[in-house]
C-alpha positions as CSV (number, residue, x, y, z in Angstrom):
1,M,-18.5,-1.8,26.9
2,N,-15.4,-0.6,28.8
3,W,-16.4,2.6,30.5
4,G,-12.8,3.4,31.4
5,R,-11.9,3.6,27.8
6,V,-15.1,5.7,27.1
7,W,-14.1,8.3,29.8
8,T,-10.6,8.3,28.5
9,I,-11.8,9.3,25.0
10,A,-14.2,11.8,26.6
11,A,-11.3,13.4,28.6
12,K,-9.2,13.6,25.5
13,E,-12.0,15.3,23.6
14,F,-12.5,17.8,26.5
15,T,-8.8,18.6,26.6
16,Q,-8.6,18.9,22.8
17,F,-11.6,21.2,22.7
18,F,-10.5,23.6,25.4
19,R,-7.0,23.7,24.0
20,D,-8.4,25.3,20.8
21,H,-9.3,28.7,22.0
22,R,-10.9,29.7,18.7
23,T,-13.3,26.8,18.8
24,V,-14.2,27.5,22.4
25,G,-14.8,31.1,21.5
26,A,-17.0,30.3,18.5
27,T,-18.9,27.6,20.4
28,V,-19.6,29.8,23.4
29,L,-20.0,33.3,21.9
30,M,-21.8,32.5,18.7
31,P,-25.0,31.2,20.4
32,I,-25.1,34.3,22.6
33,L,-24.5,36.6,19.6
34,Q,-27.2,34.8,17.6
35,V,-29.7,35.2,20.5
36,I,-29.0,38.9,20.8
37,L,-29.1,39.5,17.1
38,Y,-32.3,37.5,16.4
39,G,-33.9,38.9,19.6
40,Y,-33.5,42.5,18.5
41,L,-34.1,41.9,14.8
42,S,-37.9,42.2,14.7
43,S,-40.2,41.7,11.7
44,D,-42.7,44.2,13.2
45,I,-42.4,47.2,10.9
46,K,-42.7,50.4,12.9
47,H,-41.7,54.1,12.6
48,Q,-41.0,53.9,8.9
49,P,-39.4,57.2,7.7
50,T,-42.0,59.0,5.7
51,I,-42.0,62.2,3.6
52,A,-45.2,64.3,3.6
53,W,-46.3,66.9,1.0
54,D,-49.1,68.8,2.7
55,L,-50.7,71.1,0.0
56,S,-53.7,71.8,2.3
57,Q,-51.8,73.2,5.3
58,T,-54.9,73.1,7.5
59,A,-55.9,71.7,10.8
60,E,-57.7,68.8,9.1
61,S,-54.6,67.8,7.1
62,R,-52.4,68.0,10.2
63,Q,-54.9,65.8,12.1
64,F,-54.5,63.2,9.3
65,L,-50.7,63.3,9.5
66,D,-50.9,63.1,13.3
67,A,-53.1,60.0,13.1
68,L,-50.6,58.3,10.9
69,T,-47.8,59.2,13.3
70,N,-49.8,58.0,16.3
71,S,-50.2,54.6,14.7
72,Q,-46.4,54.2,15.3
73,Y,-46.0,52.8,11.8
74,F,-45.2,56.1,10.1
75,S,-42.7,58.7,11.2
76,I,-42.9,62.0,9.4
77,T,-39.2,62.6,8.9
78,F,-39.2,64.8,5.8
79,R,-41.4,67.6,4.4
80,A,-41.7,67.9,0.6
81,Q,-42.1,71.1,-1.4
82,S,-42.9,69.3,-4.7
83,M,-43.7,65.8,-6.0
84,R,-40.1,65.6,-7.1
85,D,-39.0,65.7,-3.5
86,V,-41.3,62.7,-2.7
87,V,-40.0,60.6,-5.6
88,R,-36.4,61.5,-4.9
89,H,-36.6,60.6,-1.2
90,I,-38.3,57.2,-1.9
91,D,-35.9,56.4,-4.8
92,D,-32.7,57.0,-2.7
93,G,-34.2,55.0,0.3
94,Q,-34.3,57.9,2.7
95,A,-38.1,57.5,3.0
96,L,-40.1,54.3,2.8
97,A,-43.4,56.0,2.3
98,G,-44.7,59.3,0.8
99,I,-47.9,61.1,1.8
100,V,-49.4,63.7,-0.6
101,I,-52.5,65.7,0.7
102,P,-54.3,67.7,-1.9
103,P,-54.9,71.4,-1.5
104,D,-58.7,71.0,-1.3
105,Y,-58.5,68.4,1.5
106,A,-60.3,70.4,4.2
107,T,-62.7,72.0,1.7
108,L,-64.0,68.6,0.5
109,L,-64.3,67.3,4.0
110,H,-66.5,70.3,5.0
111,R,-68.6,69.6,1.8
112,K,-69.1,66.0,3.0
113,Q,-67.1,64.7,0.1
114,Q,-64.1,62.3,0.1
115,P,-60.7,63.9,-0.7
116,Q,-58.1,61.6,-2.2
117,V,-54.9,61.3,-0.2
118,M,-52.0,59.5,-1.9
119,V,-50.0,57.1,0.1
120,A,-47.0,55.8,-1.9
121,V,-45.0,53.0,-0.3
122,D,-41.7,51.5,-1.3
123,A,-42.8,47.9,-2.1
124,S,-39.3,46.5,-2.4
125,D,-40.0,44.9,0.9
126,A,-43.5,43.4,0.4
127,T,-44.1,42.7,4.1
128,A,-43.4,46.3,5.1
129,A,-45.4,47.7,2.2
130,Q,-48.5,45.6,3.1
131,T,-48.3,46.7,6.7
132,A,-48.0,50.3,5.8
133,L,-50.8,50.3,3.3
134,S,-53.1,48.5,5.7
135,V,-52.4,51.0,8.5
136,A,-52.9,53.9,6.1
137,E,-56.3,52.5,4.9
138,A,-57.3,51.9,8.5
139,V,-56.4,55.5,9.5
140,G,-58.5,56.8,6.6
141,T,-61.5,54.6,7.5
142,N,-61.3,55.7,11.2
143,I,-61.2,59.4,10.2
144,S,-64.2,58.9,7.9
145,H,-66.1,57.1,10.7
146,T,-65.3,59.8,13.2
147,L,-66.5,62.6,10.8
148,Q,-69.8,60.8,10.2
149,I,-70.4,60.5,13.9
150,Q,-69.6,64.1,14.4
151,Q,-72.0,65.1,11.6
152,L,-74.8,63.0,13.1
153,R,-74.3,64.6,16.5
154,L,-74.5,68.1,15.0
155,Q,-77.8,67.2,13.4
156,G,-79.1,65.9,16.7
157,A,-79.6,62.4,15.5
158,N,-79.4,59.4,17.7
159,I,-76.3,57.4,16.9
160,P,-77.3,53.7,16.9
161,R,-74.9,51.2,18.4
162,I,-74.6,48.6,15.6
163,G,-71.8,46.3,14.6
164,V,-69.8,43.6,16.3
165,D,-68.1,44.1,19.7
166,V,-64.9,42.1,19.3
167,R,-63.0,41.6,22.6
168,A,-59.6,40.4,21.3
169,R,-57.3,38.6,23.7
170,A,-53.6,37.7,23.0
171,W,-52.9,34.5,24.8
172,Y,-49.3,33.5,25.9
173,N,-47.9,36.8,24.7
174,P,-50.2,39.6,25.7
175,G,-47.6,42.3,24.8
176,L,-47.2,40.9,21.3
177,R,-43.4,41.0,21.8
178,Q,-41.6,39.6,18.8
179,E,-38.7,38.3,20.9
180,V,-41.0,35.9,22.8
181,F,-41.5,34.1,19.5
182,I,-38.0,34.5,18.1
183,V,-35.7,33.6,21.1
184,P,-37.0,30.1,21.7
185,G,-36.6,29.4,18.0
186,V,-33.0,30.5,18.2
187,L,-32.4,28.0,20.9
188,A,-33.5,25.2,18.6
189,L,-31.6,26.6,15.6
190,V,-28.4,27.1,17.6
191,M,-28.6,23.5,19.0
192,Q,-28.9,22.1,15.5
193,F,-26.0,24.1,14.0
194,T,-23.6,23.8,17.1
195,M,-24.2,20.1,17.7
196,T,-24.0,19.1,14.1
197,F,-20.8,21.0,13.4
198,L,-19.1,19.8,16.6
199,S,-19.9,16.1,16.0
200,M,-18.9,16.4,12.4
201,S,-15.6,18.1,13.1
202,T,-14.4,15.5,15.7
203,I,-14.2,12.6,13.3
204,V,-12.9,14.7,10.4
205,R,-10.3,16.4,12.5
206,E,-9.0,13.0,13.6
207,R,-8.6,12.0,10.0
208,E,-6.9,15.2,8.9
209,L,-4.5,15.2,11.8
210,G,-3.6,11.6,11.2
211,T,-4.5,10.5,14.8
212,L,-7.3,8.2,13.5
213,E,-4.6,5.6,12.8
214,Q,-3.6,5.6,16.5
215,L,-7.2,5.0,17.5
216,I,-7.5,2.1,15.0
217,V,-4.6,0.2,16.4
218,S,-5.8,0.7,19.9
219,P,-8.1,-1.8,21.7
220,I,-10.9,0.8,21.7
221,R,-14.1,-0.4,20.1
222,S,-16.1,1.7,17.7
223,S,-19.0,2.1,20.1
224,E,-16.7,3.2,22.9
225,L,-15.0,5.7,20.6
226,M,-18.2,7.1,19.4
227,L,-19.7,7.3,22.9
228,G,-16.6,8.9,24.2
229,K,-16.8,11.6,21.6
230,M,-20.6,12.2,22.2
231,I,-20.3,12.9,25.9
232,P,-18.3,16.2,25.6
233,I,-20.4,17.3,22.6
234,M,-23.6,16.8,24.6
235,T,-22.1,18.5,27.6
236,I,-21.2,21.6,25.5
237,G,-24.7,21.5,24.1
238,Y,-26.4,21.6,27.5
239,I,-24.1,24.5,28.4
240,N,-25.3,26.4,25.3
241,V,-28.9,25.6,26.2
242,T,-28.5,26.9,29.7
243,M,-26.8,30.1,28.5
244,I,-29.5,30.8,25.9
245,L,-32.3,30.3,28.5
246,L,-30.5,32.6,31.0
247,F,-30.2,35.3,28.2
248,A,-33.9,34.7,27.3
249,V,-35.1,35.2,30.8
250,F,-32.8,37.9,32.2
251,W,-31.9,39.8,29.1
252,F,-35.1,39.7,27.0
253,G,-37.5,39.0,29.7
254,V,-38.9,35.9,28.1
255,P,-40.4,33.7,30.8
256,V,-40.2,29.9,30.6
257,A,-43.8,29.0,31.2
258,G,-43.3,25.2,31.1
259,S,-41.1,22.6,32.7
260,V,-37.3,23.2,32.3
261,V,-36.7,19.5,33.1
262,F,-39.0,18.4,30.3
263,L,-37.2,20.9,28.0
264,Y,-33.8,19.4,28.9
265,L,-35.2,15.9,28.2
266,T,-36.4,16.8,24.8
267,V,-33.1,18.5,24.1
268,F,-31.4,15.1,24.8
269,V,-33.7,13.5,22.3
270,F,-32.8,16.1,19.7
271,F,-29.1,15.5,20.3
272,F,-29.5,12.0,18.7
273,T,-30.6,13.7,15.5
274,T,-27.9,16.4,15.4
275,V,-25.0,14.2,16.6
276,G,-26.1,11.4,14.2
277,L,-26.3,13.8,11.3
278,G,-22.8,15.2,12.0
279,T,-21.3,11.8,12.4
280,F,-23.0,10.6,9.2
281,V,-21.5,13.5,7.3
282,S,-18.1,12.8,8.8
283,T,-18.1,9.2,7.6
284,I,-18.7,10.5,4.0
285,A,-16.4,13.5,3.9
286,K,-12.6,13.1,3.7
287,T,-11.7,16.7,4.6
288,Y,-13.3,19.4,6.8
289,I,-14.1,21.5,3.7
290,Q,-16.0,18.6,2.1
291,A,-17.9,18.1,5.4
292,I,-18.9,21.8,5.5
293,Q,-20.2,21.7,1.9
294,L,-22.2,18.5,2.6
295,I,-23.7,19.8,5.8
296,Q,-25.1,22.8,4.1
297,F,-27.5,20.6,2.1
298,F,-29.1,19.6,5.4
299,L,-28.9,22.7,7.6
300,L,-29.9,25.6,5.3
301,P,-33.1,23.9,3.9
302,S,-34.1,22.8,7.4
303,M,-33.8,26.4,8.7
304,L,-36.1,27.6,5.9
305,L,-38.6,24.8,6.1
306,S,-38.9,24.2,9.8
307,G,-41.0,27.3,10.6
308,F,-38.3,29.3,12.2
309,I,-38.8,32.1,9.7
310,F,-41.8,31.3,7.7
311,P,-44.9,29.6,9.2
312,V,-45.3,26.0,7.9
313,D,-49.0,26.4,7.4
314,A,-48.5,29.3,5.1
315,M,-46.2,27.3,2.7
316,P,-47.4,25.4,-0.4
317,K,-48.5,21.8,0.2
318,V,-45.3,20.4,-1.3
319,M,-43.2,22.5,0.9
320,Q,-45.3,21.5,3.9
321,W,-44.6,17.8,3.2
322,L,-40.9,18.5,3.0
323,A,-41.1,20.5,6.3
324,Y,-42.6,17.4,8.0
325,L,-39.5,15.5,7.0
326,V,-37.2,18.0,8.9
327,P,-36.6,17.1,12.6
328,L,-36.1,20.8,13.4
329,T,-39.8,21.3,12.6
330,Y,-40.8,19.1,15.5
331,F,-38.2,20.4,17.9
332,L,-39.3,24.0,17.2
333,A,-42.8,23.1,18.1
334,I,-41.6,21.5,21.3
335,V,-39.4,24.3,22.4
336,R,-42.0,27.0,21.7
337,G,-44.7,24.9,23.3
338,I,-42.8,24.5,26.5
339,I,-41.3,28.0,26.8
340,I,-44.2,30.1,25.4
341,K,-47.4,28.1,26.1
342,G,-46.2,26.1,29.1
343,V,-47.6,22.8,27.8
344,G,-46.2,19.4,28.6
345,I,-46.0,15.9,27.3
346,D,-49.8,15.5,27.2
347,Y,-49.9,18.0,24.3
348,L,-46.5,17.5,22.8
349,W,-46.2,13.8,22.7
350,P,-46.8,13.5,18.9
351,Q,-43.9,15.9,18.2
352,V,-41.7,14.1,20.8
353,L,-42.4,10.7,19.2
354,M,-41.6,12.0,15.7
355,L,-38.4,13.6,16.9
356,L,-37.4,10.4,18.7
357,A,-38.1,8.4,15.5
358,F,-36.0,10.7,13.4
359,G,-33.3,10.7,16.0
360,M,-33.1,6.9,16.1
361,V,-33.1,6.5,12.4
362,V,-30.4,9.1,11.8
363,F,-28.3,8.0,14.8
364,T,-28.6,4.3,13.9
365,T,-27.6,5.0,10.3
366,A,-24.6,7.0,11.5
367,V,-23.5,4.2,13.8
368,L,-23.8,1.6,11.1
369,R,-21.7,3.7,8.8
370,F,-19.1,4.6,11.5
371,R,-16.3,2.1,11.4
372,K,-13.0,2.0,13.1
373,R,-11.1,1.9,10.0
374,I,-9.6,4.2,7.3
375,D,-11.5,4.2,4.0
């Protein structure tokens, strides 16, 4: 191994990378843009625009609407004068929920009967619909419970304290902030996409520009050439990791509970998988377009199966088995474990070993396929 030739290749790659301003901009700005977008795009459905048709127009009906509004999941944006208004606003998407309170709402309550309130929800988005329906049912149950207690007090009866006193605690994320879960996942996702595309494009670019012939006739060995191309890619990867961590801490207020050194070490292990995957694809594809098409077969399924969007435990068994064959699944568990929970190698060693095994297999396969020749 001639390290002088390795650093010569690395210097050439650095110069070539920074000379292409579009690539530099995409590599530096895209991770920041993805962190900001994913950080603000929350799956917590709140303040859904709602249209209400209050036929009762009483203090009791207003109390019910206020309870829905105070839950922060409904926002009474429109007032209806007929059922047609309710249907029209939900059909055209202006309202995601419709509340219809019957005219005898207060009368039935005073008679100790149960009035029927219609809560219509646009179920095009099943997640939002389930949340809205659950909140509406909980509000109705709470009002019923409150009225029963008030009636017992008016009768002078003793109110027994029965039931279960649940003292809930939210560990690691007391504020239940969505960005605490999303932003560390973005770090793992950006690393996979950025490192894979950079490593893939370096070999393919040499072939398309015709400079691969010059490298072939040179005394540079295949291992020296590959190592010289890896050093700039890993350097750029660590720059991206640092930028994402800074944005996570100072922009979104996501604290890093664990060891940053341990996080950087696991990132280095993950580099072997991403760089190996990019190099492997570059040995198959003849052009950059072919490489892009091939890499989609790996990246898109891994994003969906890794647990970045959907929990792995909630998937069908077959999908779970496939998820365990995706290296990103283990890296996501490592990143979230370090940043959110603050755990170390004593808890994360199974994921680290699996990630290291995947990295060695993928990287070794890529090295064996990589030859200093033109196919």
